[in-house]
N, C-alpha and C positions, 0 to 999 in steps of 0.2 A: 665111504661111511662120513668121517667129520663133517663133509661140506653138508650133509641133508641133516646134520642135527639141530641146525636153526629152523628147517621146515617142521620140524616133528615137536620139537620143544617148546619154541619161543623166546624171543629176546629177553626177557627177564629170566627163565630160568638158564640159559646161557649167562648172563651177566652175573647172577647168584651162584653158579658154578666156580665163576671165575673167582670170586670172595671169597670162595671156601677151600681154596688151593692155597698149598706153603708154595709160593712161587721162588722159594729161594732154592728148591730141589727140581726132579725131575717133577714134571707134570703129565698127570696121566688124564685121556679122556676116552671114553666109550658109553655105549649103550647100557649098559649098568651104572656107571656112573652118573649118567644124565637121569637114567631113572632115579635113584636116590635123592639127587639134588633136586629132580622135580617135585618127588612127595616130599620134600623140605619146604619147596615153594608152597604146595599146597596146603600145608600145614601152616605157614604165615597167613598166606592168603584166605583161607576159613578161618581163621582167626580175627583176623580183621572184618571180615565179612561179619561174623557172629557181632562185632562189637557196634559197626554201621546199625546192624538191624537193630540193636536196642537203645542210639541215642537219636532216633527220629522225633521225638518229642520233648526233648532237654533241649533249655535254652541257658546256656553257663552265666546271661547277665543275671536269671533270679537263684541261682544257685546259693548252696550254703558254704559259710567259711571251713577252711582246714579241720581249725579247733572244734567244729561241731560235728565232724565225720567220726563214724565209729573207728574203732581203733584198727579193724583189717583194711577198712576203706585208707585210713593214713598209712600204713605199712604199704600198701600198692604203691602209693603215690611214692613214697620215699624209695621204693624199689623201682618204679620208674625212673625216678631223676637218677638215680644211682645208674641204671642202663643207657639212659642219655648220655651221662657222662662218660660213661665207657665207651659209647660209640661214637662220641665225637673223639675223643682221643684217638680211638682206632682210626678214625677218618685223615687225622692230622698227621699221625704217625705211618699213614699208609698200609697199615695192618690189617686188610680186609679178612683175614682168616680169624683174626681175633673178634673181628665185629661181626663175622658169618655164625662164630660157635657162640657168643655173646647173644644176639639175637635168637635163633635157635634155641638156646636154652631157656631164655627168657619167655617164648611164646609158648614152649614146651610145658616147662616145669612150672614158673611162675603164673602163667594164664592158665591154659587148658587144664593143667591138673589139679590146678589150684584155685586161684581166683574166680574164673570164670565158672567153675564146677558148683563154687559156693552162693555166686551170683545168680545162678539161674531162679533159686528160689525166692530171693528178693525182689527181680524182676518179672517174674510170673505170676506171683502169688501175692504180691502186695500191690495198693491200689495205686493209680496211676500218679494220684499227688504224696504217696507216701514219702516220709522222710528216708525208710530203708532204702527203696526203689530211687528215690531222687540222689542219694550219697552216693549209690553205685552208681548210678550214671552220670555221674561228675567225676568219677574216677575213669569211668567208659570213654567219656569226652575227653580226658587230658590224654588215655592212651593212645586214642587215634588221632588225636593233633599230634603227639610229641612223636608217635611211633611213624607215623605217614610221613613227616620231614624227615627222621632218620634215614629210612628207608629209601627216600627219593633217587640219592644217587647209583644204588646199587638195582632199583628196581622201579624205576620212572614209568614205565607203562600201569603197573600197579598201583603206585602212590596217584599218579594223574586221576585213574579210575575213581581209586577212594574218596579223592577231592571232590567227586560231582556229588558224591552222595553225603556229603557234609552237609547239616542245613544250613539254609541262607543266612544265618545271622552272622556268619564269618566276615 
């Protein structure tokens, strides 16, 4: 059965599974475990897809400064900086389980359940050049850029796909 797992779940899901296990003890793998990791992978991927879909008309060269951002956006950029530092430290110490847990917590709690839920109104109701929409897009752009770089070592195929959709100003 384990030899069939790559065919069923994909390389990025298996790489995410490897990053999710504490390899200092016994490591278990099976269909249920891979299904759980696959669900986690879809959560990360769908969160990043949502972000990509909302930065298509944003140009960071014309954005506002950090001081001009609303408090919520400043908070999210600070959280992003913290999680990016934590992920870098996890890579440096090969603490992949810590990396996985931090990434999942950030994608689920900070982004999906909090920031992106609030951002929907600003993104969909505000006018194209409205300050509230553009400030939110600034945060989304930084989320996309930093998270894509951060996941590249463990989810290279997903990261590569994301870069294809980053607008051409890069």
